[in-house]
PyMOL Python script that loads the backbone (N, CA, C, O; Angstrom):
from pymol import cmd

cmd.read_pdbstr("""\
ATOM      1  N   UNK A   1     -75.519  69.789  26.607  1.00  0.00           N
ATOM      2  CA  UNK A   1     -76.942  69.984  26.611  1.00  0.00           C
ATOM      3  C   UNK A   1     -77.657  68.671  26.256  1.00  0.00           C
ATOM      4  O   UNK A   1     -78.636  68.294  26.899  1.00  0.00           O
ATOM      5  N   UNK A   2     -77.155  67.989  25.232  1.00  0.00           N
ATOM      6  CA  UNK A   2     -77.796  66.733  24.827  1.00  0.00           C
ATOM      7  C   UNK A   2     -77.690  65.688  25.930  1.00  0.00           C
ATOM      8  O   UNK A   2     -78.656  64.977  26.205  1.00  0.00           O
ATOM      9  N   UNK A   3     -76.527  65.590  26.563  1.00  0.00           N
ATOM     10  CA  UNK A   3     -76.346  64.601  27.624  1.00  0.00           C
ATOM     11  C   UNK A   3     -77.275  64.898  28.798  1.00  0.00           C
ATOM     12  O   UNK A   3     -77.850  63.981  29.385  1.00  0.00           O
ATOM     13  N   UNK A   4     -77.420  66.159  29.136  1.00  0.00           N
ATOM     14  CA  UNK A   4     -78.306  66.548  30.229  1.00  0.00           C
ATOM     15  C   UNK A   4     -79.759  66.222  29.897  1.00  0.00           C
ATOM     16  O   UNK A   4     -80.490  65.689  30.731  1.00  0.00           O
ATOM     17  N   UNK A   5     -80.169  66.544  28.674  1.00  0.00           N
ATOM     18  CA  UNK A   5     -81.537  66.243  28.257  1.00  0.00           C
ATOM     19  C   UNK A   5     -81.806  64.747  28.325  1.00  0.00           C
ATOM     20  O   UNK A   5     -82.865  64.318  28.784  1.00  0.00           O
ATOM     21  N   UNK A   6     -80.839  63.953  27.865  1.00  0.00           N
ATOM     22  CA  UNK A   6     -81.010  62.499  27.909  1.00  0.00           C
ATOM     23  C   UNK A   6     -81.111  62.019  29.358  1.00  0.00           C
ATOM     24  O   UNK A   6     -81.941  61.171  29.686  1.00  0.00           O
ATOM     25  N   UNK A   7     -80.263  62.569  30.211  1.00  0.00           N
ATOM     26  CA  UNK A   7     -80.278  62.174  31.621  1.00  0.00           C
ATOM     27  C   UNK A   7     -81.617  62.497  32.281  1.00  0.00           C
ATOM     28  O   UNK A   7     -82.022  61.826  33.230  1.00  0.00           O
ATOM     29  N   UNK A   8     -82.295  63.515  31.784  1.00  0.00           N
ATOM     30  CA  UNK A   8     -83.592  63.907  32.348  1.00  0.00           C
ATOM     31  C   UNK A   8     -84.758  63.195  31.663  1.00  0.00           C
ATOM     32  O   UNK A   8     -85.917  63.474  31.968  1.00  0.00           O
ATOM     33  N   UNK A   9     -84.457  62.271  30.733  1.00  0.00           N
ATOM     34  CA  UNK A   9     -85.501  61.456  30.137  1.00  0.00           C
ATOM     35  C   UNK A   9     -85.958  61.855  28.742  1.00  0.00           C
ATOM     36  O   UNK A   9     -86.907  61.269  28.222  1.00  0.00           O
ATOM     37  N   UNK A  10     -85.314  62.829  28.126  1.00  0.00           N
ATOM     38  CA  UNK A  10     -85.708  63.218  26.763  1.00  0.00           C
ATOM     39  C   UNK A  10     -85.458  62.052  25.813  1.00  0.00           C
ATOM     40  O   UNK A  10     -84.448  61.356  25.914  1.00  0.00           O
ATOM     41  N   UNK A  11     -86.392  61.852  24.890  1.00  0.00           N
ATOM     42  CA  UNK A  11     -86.259  60.743  23.952  1.00  0.00           C
ATOM     43  C   UNK A  11     -86.327  61.181  22.492  1.00  0.00           C
ATOM     44  O   UNK A  11     -86.229  60.349  21.591  1.00  0.00           O
ATOM     45  N   UNK A  12     -86.495  62.482  22.253  1.00  0.00           N
ATOM     46  CA  UNK A  12     -86.647  62.945  20.872  1.00  0.00           C
ATOM     47  C   UNK A  12     -86.272  64.418  20.751  1.00  0.00           C
ATOM     48  O   UNK A  12     -86.161  65.136  21.745  1.00  0.00           O
ATOM     49  N   UNK A  13     -86.079  64.845  19.505  1.00  0.00           N
ATOM     50  CA  UNK A  13     -85.884  66.259  19.196  1.00  0.00           C
ATOM     51  C   UNK A  13     -87.179  66.794  18.608  1.00  0.00           C
ATOM     52  O   UNK A  13     -87.913  66.066  17.940  1.00  0.00           O
ATOM     53  N   UNK A  14     -87.452  68.042  18.852  1.00  0.00           N
ATOM     54  CA  UNK A  14     -88.615  68.678  18.250  1.00  0.00           C
ATOM     55  C   UNK A  14     -88.166  70.024  17.719  1.00  0.00           C
ATOM     56  O   UNK A  14     -87.410  70.746  18.369  1.00  0.00           O
ATOM     57  N   UNK A  15     -88.640  70.350  16.535  1.00  0.00           N
ATOM     58  CA  UNK A  15     -88.284  71.622  15.915  1.00  0.00           C
ATOM     59  C   UNK A  15     -89.534  72.288  15.358  1.00  0.00           C
ATOM     60  O   UNK A  15     -90.421  71.618  14.829  1.00  0.00           O
ATOM     61  N   UNK A  16     -89.596  73.585  15.478  1.00  0.00           N
ATOM     62  CA  UNK A  16     -90.721  74.329  14.919  1.00  0.00           C
ATOM     63  C   UNK A  16     -90.475  74.680  13.455  1.00  0.00           C
ATOM     64  O   UNK A  16     -91.302  75.354  12.840  1.00  0.00           O
ATOM     65  N   UNK A  17     -89.375  74.246  12.895  1.00  0.00           N
ATOM     66  CA  UNK A  17     -89.054  74.544  11.497  1.00  0.00           C
ATOM     67  C   UNK A  17     -90.140  74.054  10.544  1.00  0.00           C
ATOM     68  O   UNK A  17     -90.322  74.624   9.468  1.00  0.00           O
ATOM     69  N   UNK A  18     -90.849  73.022  10.922  1.00  0.00           N
ATOM     70  CA  UNK A  18     -91.896  72.471  10.053  1.00  0.00           C
ATOM     71  C   UNK A  18     -92.979  73.494   9.750  1.00  0.00           C
ATOM     72  O   UNK A  18     -93.678  73.381   8.743  1.00  0.00           O
ATOM     73  N   UNK A  19     -93.119  74.469  10.595  1.00  0.00           N
ATOM     74  CA  UNK A  19     -94.135  75.499  10.389  1.00  0.00           C
ATOM     75  C   UNK A  19     -93.632  76.646   9.520  1.00  0.00           C
ATOM     76  O   UNK A  19     -94.410  77.508   9.114  1.00  0.00           O
ATOM     77  N   UNK A  20     -92.329  76.657   9.235  1.00  0.00           N
ATOM     78  CA  UNK A  20     -91.735  77.770   8.505  1.00  0.00           C
ATOM     79  C   UNK A  20     -91.138  77.399   7.154  1.00  0.00           C
ATOM     80  O   UNK A  20     -91.000  78.250   6.276  1.00  0.00           O
ATOM     81  N   UNK A  21     -90.790  76.140   6.992  1.00  0.00           N
ATOM     82  CA  UNK A  21     -90.075  75.745   5.783  1.00  0.00           C
ATOM     83  C   UNK A  21     -90.238  74.258   5.526  1.00  0.00           C
ATOM     84  O   UNK A  21     -90.858  73.541   6.311  1.00  0.00           O
ATOM     85  N   UNK A  22     -89.677  73.809   4.425  1.00  0.00           N
ATOM     86  CA  UNK A  22     -89.677  72.380   4.120  1.00  0.00           C
ATOM     87  C   UNK A  22     -88.829  71.631   5.151  1.00  0.00           C
ATOM     88  O   UNK A  22     -87.939  72.210   5.773  1.00  0.00           O
ATOM     89  N   UNK A  23     -89.110  70.367   5.321  1.00  0.00           N
ATOM     90  CA  UNK A  23     -88.318  69.555   6.239  1.00  0.00           C
ATOM     91  C   UNK A  23     -87.140  68.874   5.544  1.00  0.00           C
ATOM     92  O   UNK A  23     -86.477  68.018   6.130  1.00  0.00           O
ATOM     93  N   UNK A  24     -86.891  69.245   4.328  1.00  0.00           N
ATOM     94  CA  UNK A  24     -85.737  68.699   3.606  1.00  0.00           C
ATOM     95  C   UNK A  24     -84.495  69.493   4.015  1.00  0.00           C
ATOM     96  O   UNK A  24     -84.374  70.676   3.694  1.00  0.00           O
ATOM     97  N   UNK A  25     -83.582  68.842   4.717  1.00  0.00           N
ATOM     98  CA  UNK A  25     -82.351  69.470   5.179  1.00  0.00           C
ATOM     99  C   UNK A  25     -81.174  68.864   4.423  1.00  0.00           C
ATOM    100  O   UNK A  25     -80.908  67.665   4.512  1.00  0.00           O
ATOM    101  N   UNK A  26     -80.488  69.704   3.688  1.00  0.00           N
ATOM    102  CA  UNK A  26     -79.336  69.258   2.901  1.00  0.00           C
ATOM    103  C   UNK A  26     -78.077  69.255   3.771  1.00  0.00           C
ATOM    104  O   UNK A  26     -77.980  69.993   4.751  1.00  0.00           O
ATOM    105  N   UNK A  27     -77.124  68.415   3.392  1.00  0.00           N
ATOM    106  CA  UNK A  27     -75.818  68.423   4.046  1.00  0.00           C
ATOM    107  C   UNK A  27     -75.056  69.633   3.519  1.00  0.00           C
ATOM    108  O   UNK A  27     -74.769  69.717   2.325  1.00  0.00           O
ATOM    109  N   UNK A  28     -74.731  70.562   4.397  1.00  0.00           N
ATOM    110  CA  UNK A  28     -74.035  71.791   4.029  1.00  0.00           C
ATOM    111  C   UNK A  28     -72.663  71.779   4.691  1.00  0.00           C
ATOM    112  O   UNK A  28     -72.559  71.464   5.876  1.00  0.00           O
ATOM    113  N   UNK A  29     -71.605  72.116   3.945  1.00  0.00           N
ATOM    114  CA  UNK A  29     -70.274  72.142   4.552  1.00  0.00           C
ATOM    115  C   UNK A  29     -70.170  73.181   5.673  1.00  0.00           C
ATOM    116  O   UNK A  29     -70.776  74.250   5.603  1.00  0.00           O
ATOM    117  N   UNK A  30     -69.412  72.857   6.680  1.00  0.00           N
ATOM    118  CA  UNK A  30     -69.213  73.744   7.822  1.00  0.00           C
ATOM    119  C   UNK A  30     -68.752  75.134   7.376  1.00  0.00           C
ATOM    120  O   UNK A  30     -69.169  76.139   7.952  1.00  0.00           O
ATOM    121  N   UNK A  31     -67.904  75.194   6.367  1.00  0.00           N
ATOM    122  CA  UNK A  31     -67.368  76.465   5.889  1.00  0.00           C
ATOM    123  C   UNK A  31     -68.475  77.409   5.407  1.00  0.00           C
ATOM    124  O   UNK A  31     -68.405  78.618   5.626  1.00  0.00           O
ATOM    125  N   UNK A  32     -69.479  76.857   4.758  1.00  0.00           N
ATOM    126  CA  UNK A  32     -70.601  77.687   4.294  1.00  0.00           C
ATOM    127  C   UNK A  32     -71.386  78.249   5.479  1.00  0.00           C
ATOM    128  O   UNK A  32     -71.805  79.407   5.455  1.00  0.00           O
ATOM    129  N   UNK A  33     -71.582  77.445   6.498  1.00  0.00           N
ATOM    130  CA  UNK A  33     -72.285  77.915   7.693  1.00  0.00           C
ATOM    131  C   UNK A  33     -71.453  78.969   8.420  1.00  0.00           C
ATOM    132  O   UNK A  33     -71.988  79.971   8.895  1.00  0.00           O
ATOM    133  N   UNK A  34     -70.158  78.743   8.505  1.00  0.00           N
ATOM    134  CA  UNK A  34     -69.282  79.707   9.171  1.00  0.00           C
ATOM    135  C   UNK A  34     -69.284  81.057   8.460  1.00  0.00           C
ATOM    136  O   UNK A  34     -69.165  82.101   9.101  1.00  0.00           O
ATOM    137  N   UNK A  35     -69.420  81.036   7.141  1.00  0.00           N
ATOM    138  CA  UNK A  35     -69.391  82.277   6.365  1.00  0.00           C
ATOM    139  C   UNK A  35     -70.574  83.190   6.668  1.00  0.00           C
ATOM    140  O   UNK A  35     -70.464  84.405   6.499  1.00  0.00           O
ATOM    141  N   UNK A  36     -71.695  82.639   7.110  1.00  0.00           N
ATOM    142  CA  UNK A  36     -72.877  83.463   7.386  1.00  0.00           C
ATOM    143  C   UNK A  36     -73.113  83.678   8.879  1.00  0.00           C
ATOM    144  O   UNK A  36     -73.898  84.544   9.264  1.00  0.00           O
ATOM    145  N   UNK A  37     -72.440  82.896   9.718  1.00  0.00           N
ATOM    146  CA  UNK A  37     -72.629  83.006  11.163  1.00  0.00           C
ATOM    147  C   UNK A  37     -72.308  84.419  11.647  1.00  0.00           C
ATOM    148  O   UNK A  37     -71.278  84.992  11.294  1.00  0.00           O
ATOM    149  N   UNK A  38     -73.207  84.967  12.461  1.00  0.00           N
ATOM    150  CA  UNK A  38     -72.987  86.280  13.047  1.00  0.00           C
ATOM    151  C   UNK A  38     -73.496  87.444  12.228  1.00  0.00           C
ATOM    152  O   UNK A  38     -73.507  88.580  12.702  1.00  0.00           O
ATOM    153  N   UNK A  39     -73.919  87.176  10.996  1.00  0.00           N
ATOM    154  CA  UNK A  39     -74.457  88.241  10.152  1.00  0.00           C
ATOM    155  C   UNK A  39     -75.962  88.378  10.386  1.00  0.00           C
ATOM    156  O   UNK A  39     -76.639  87.373  10.602  1.00  0.00           O
ATOM    157  N   UNK A  40     -76.495  89.594  10.349  1.00  0.00           N
ATOM    158  CA  UNK A  40     -77.948  89.744  10.501  1.00  0.00           C
ATOM    159  C   UNK A  40     -78.689  89.096   9.342  1.00  0.00           C
ATOM    160  O   UNK A  40     -78.216  89.109   8.206  1.00  0.00           O
ATOM    161  N   UNK A  41     -79.846  88.533   9.633  1.00  0.00           N
ATOM    162  CA  UNK A  41     -80.645  87.880   8.586  1.00  0.00           C
ATOM    163  C   UNK A  41     -80.907  88.825   7.417  1.00  0.00           C
ATOM    164  O   UNK A  41     -80.953  88.397   6.264  1.00  0.00           O
ATOM    165  N   UNK A  42     -81.078  90.097   7.717  1.00  0.00           N
ATOM    166  CA  UNK A  42     -81.382  91.078   6.664  1.00  0.00           C
ATOM    167  C   UNK A  42     -80.230  91.242   5.679  1.00  0.00           C
ATOM    168  O   UNK A  42     -80.422  91.751   4.575  1.00  0.00           O
ATOM    169  N   UNK A  43     -79.035  90.812   6.077  1.00  0.00           N
ATOM    170  CA  UNK A  43     -77.870  90.927   5.206  1.00  0.00           C
ATOM    171  C   UNK A  43     -77.600  89.642   4.425  1.00  0.00           C
ATOM    172  O   UNK A  43     -76.634  89.566   3.665  1.00  0.00           O
ATOM    173  N   UNK A  44     -78.452  88.631   4.612  1.00  0.00           N
ATOM    174  CA  UNK A  44     -78.234  87.320   4.000  1.00  0.00           C
ATOM    175  C   UNK A  44     -79.312  87.007   2.971  1.00  0.00           C
ATOM    176  O   UNK A  44     -80.437  87.499   3.051  1.00  0.00           O
ATOM    177  N   UNK A  45     -78.943  86.188   2.017  1.00  0.00           N
ATOM    178  CA  UNK A  45     -79.924  85.711   1.043  1.00  0.00           C
ATOM    179  C   UNK A  45     -80.740  84.581   1.677  1.00  0.00           C
ATOM    180  O   UNK A  45     -80.321  83.977   2.664  1.00  0.00           O
ATOM    181  N   UNK A  46     -81.891  84.310   1.102  1.00  0.00           N
ATOM    182  CA  UNK A  46     -82.721  83.200   1.579  1.00  0.00           C
ATOM    183  C   UNK A  46     -81.952  81.886   1.480  1.00  0.00           C
ATOM    184  O   UNK A  46     -82.083  81.017   2.342  1.00  0.00           O
ATOM    185  N   UNK A  47     -81.156  81.746   0.435  1.00  0.00           N
ATOM    186  CA  UNK A  47     -80.362  80.526   0.245  1.00  0.00           C
ATOM    187  C   UNK A  47     -79.306  80.387   1.346  1.00  0.00           C
ATOM    188  O   UNK A  47     -79.081  79.285   1.847  1.00  0.00           O
ATOM    189  N   UNK A  48     -78.664  81.481   1.723  1.00  0.00           N
ATOM    190  CA  UNK A  48     -77.655  81.440   2.785  1.00  0.00           C
ATOM    191  C   UNK A  48     -78.296  81.087   4.132  1.00  0.00           C
ATOM    192  O   UNK A  48     -77.735  80.315   4.910  1.00  0.00           O
ATOM    193  N   UNK A  49     -79.459  81.652   4.394  1.00  0.00           N
ATOM    194  CA  UNK A  49     -80.168  81.363   5.644  1.00  0.00           C
ATOM    195  C   UNK A  49     -80.560  79.895   5.703  1.00  0.00           C
ATOM    196  O   UNK A  49     -80.361  79.236   6.725  1.00  0.00           O
ATOM    197  N   UNK A  50     -81.112  79.384   4.621  1.00  0.00           N
ATOM    198  CA  UNK A  50     -81.514  77.979   4.603  1.00  0.00           C
ATOM    199  C   UNK A  50     -80.297  77.069   4.749  1.00  0.00           C
ATOM    200  O   UNK A  50     -80.369  76.051   5.438  1.00  0.00           O
ATOM    201  N   UNK A  51     -79.199  77.415   4.120  1.00  0.00           N
ATOM    202  CA  UNK A  51     -77.983  76.619   4.262  1.00  0.00           C
ATOM    203  C   UNK A  51     -77.508  76.559   5.702  1.00  0.00           C
ATOM    204  O   UNK A  51     -77.100  75.502   6.183  1.00  0.00           O
ATOM    205  N   UNK A  52     -77.560  77.694   6.391  1.00  0.00           N
ATOM    206  CA  UNK A  52     -77.161  77.729   7.799  1.00  0.00           C
ATOM    207  C   UNK A  52     -78.111  76.879   8.640  1.00  0.00           C
ATOM    208  O   UNK A  52     -77.672  76.097   9.483  1.00  0.00           O
ATOM    209  N   UNK A  53     -79.400  77.033   8.408  1.00  0.00           N
ATOM    210  CA  UNK A  53     -80.389  76.227   9.131  1.00  0.00           C
ATOM    211  C   UNK A  53     -80.159  74.736   8.877  1.00  0.00           C
ATOM    212  O   UNK A  53     -80.242  73.923   9.797  1.00  0.00           O
ATOM    213  N   UNK A  54     -79.875  74.391   7.642  1.00  0.00           N
ATOM    214  CA  UNK A  54     -79.619  72.991   7.296  1.00  0.00           C
ATOM    215  C   UNK A  54     -78.416  72.459   8.068  1.00  0.00           C
ATOM    216  O   UNK A  54     -78.468  71.366   8.633  1.00  0.00           O
ATOM    217  N   UNK A  55     -77.338  73.231   8.089  1.00  0.00           N
ATOM    218  CA  UNK A  55     -76.128  72.807   8.803  1.00  0.00           C
ATOM    219  C   UNK A  55     -76.435  72.580  10.284  1.00  0.00           C
ATOM    220  O   UNK A  55     -76.059  71.554  10.852  1.00  0.00           O
ATOM    221  N   UNK A  56     -77.114  73.537  10.900  1.00  0.00           N
ATOM    222  CA  UNK A  56     -77.412  73.440  12.331  1.00  0.00           C
ATOM    223  C   UNK A  56     -78.299  72.220  12.628  1.00  0.00           C
ATOM    224  O   UNK A  56     -78.059  71.506  13.602  1.00  0.00           O
ATOM    225  N   UNK A  57     -79.306  71.984  11.805  1.00  0.00           N
ATOM    226  CA  UNK A  57     -80.184  70.831  12.048  1.00  0.00           C
ATOM    227  C   UNK A  57     -79.396  69.526  11.964  1.00  0.00           C
ATOM    228  O   UNK A  57     -79.546  68.655  12.821  1.00  0.00           O
ATOM    229  N   UNK A  58     -78.560  69.386  10.937  1.00  0.00           N
ATOM    230  CA  UNK A  58     -77.750  68.175  10.824  1.00  0.00           C
ATOM    231  C   UNK A  58     -76.837  68.012  12.036  1.00  0.00           C
ATOM    232  O   UNK A  58     -76.651  66.898  12.524  1.00  0.00           O
ATOM    233  N   UNK A  59     -76.266  69.113  12.525  1.00  0.00           N
ATOM    234  CA  UNK A  59     -75.386  69.037  13.691  1.00  0.00           C
ATOM    235  C   UNK A  59     -76.168  68.584  14.927  1.00  0.00           C
ATOM    236  O   UNK A  59     -75.693  67.749  15.696  1.00  0.00           O
ATOM    237  N   UNK A  60     -77.358  69.135  15.111  1.00  0.00           N
ATOM    238  CA  UNK A  60     -78.180  68.737  16.249  1.00  0.00           C
ATOM    239  C   UNK A  60     -78.562  67.260  16.175  1.00  0.00           C
ATOM    240  O   UNK A  60     -78.530  66.551  17.182  1.00  0.00           O
ATOM    241  N   UNK A  61     -78.918  66.807  14.989  1.00  0.00           N
ATOM    242  CA  UNK A  61     -79.290  65.401  14.817  1.00  0.00           C
ATOM    243  C   UNK A  61     -78.080  64.488  15.071  1.00  0.00           C
ATOM    244  O   UNK A  61     -78.219  63.430  15.684  1.00  0.00           O
ATOM    245  N   UNK A  62     -76.916  64.893  14.606  1.00  0.00           N
ATOM    246  CA  UNK A  62     -75.699  64.103  14.848  1.00  0.00           C
ATOM    247  C   UNK A  62     -75.418  64.005  16.354  1.00  0.00           C
ATOM    248  O   UNK A  62     -75.089  62.932  16.858  1.00  0.00           O
ATOM    249  N   UNK A  63     -75.549  65.123  17.061  1.00  0.00           N
ATOM    250  CA  UNK A  63     -75.326  65.100  18.519  1.00  0.00           C
ATOM    251  C   UNK A  63     -76.368  64.245  19.226  1.00  0.00           C
ATOM    252  O   UNK A  63     -76.045  63.516  20.163  1.00  0.00           O
ATOM    253  N   UNK A  64     -77.613  64.332  18.781  1.00  0.00           N
ATOM    254  CA  UNK A  64     -78.668  63.517  19.395  1.00  0.00           C
ATOM    255  C   UNK A  64     -78.384  62.035  19.190  1.00  0.00           C
ATOM    256  O   UNK A  64     -78.565  61.232  20.106  1.00  0.00           O
ATOM    257  N   UNK A  65     -77.947  61.675  18.006  1.00  0.00           N
ATOM    258  CA  UNK A  65     -77.632  60.261  17.732  1.00  0.00           C
ATOM    259  C   UNK A  65     -76.466  59.783  18.588  1.00  0.00           C
ATOM    260  O   UNK A  65     -76.432  58.630  19.018  1.00  0.00           O
ATOM    261  N   UNK A  66     -75.525  60.665  18.827  1.00  0.00           N
ATOM    262  CA  UNK A  66     -74.359  60.326  19.635  1.00  0.00           C
ATOM    263  C   UNK A  66     -74.764  60.021  21.085  1.00  0.00           C
ATOM    264  O   UNK A  66     -74.181  59.152  21.733  1.00  0.00           O
ATOM    265  N   UNK A  67     -75.759  60.740  21.573  1.00  0.00           N
ATOM    266  CA  UNK A  67     -76.158  60.594  22.982  1.00  0.00           C
ATOM    267  C   UNK A  67     -77.364  59.694  23.127  1.00  0.00           C
ATOM    268  O   UNK A  67     -77.832  59.464  24.242  1.00  0.00           O
TER     269      UNK A  67
END
""", "prot")
cmd.dss("prot")
cmd.show_as("cartoon", "prot")
cmd.util.cbc("prot")
cmd.orient("prot")
């Protein structure tokens, strides 16, 4: 997806997270994200949800930097 976006001229990432939460994204271990993946939000704590969001954002940024 990142390679395709770059090939089509994309130069940046944009996220709507700024409208919902702080932009401070902590480095979260993959294992913590895996532990909550697939569970409904209603079954998760706010801390678990934020940890998953943090992990995903860091992964997206790492992929963007790679491409």
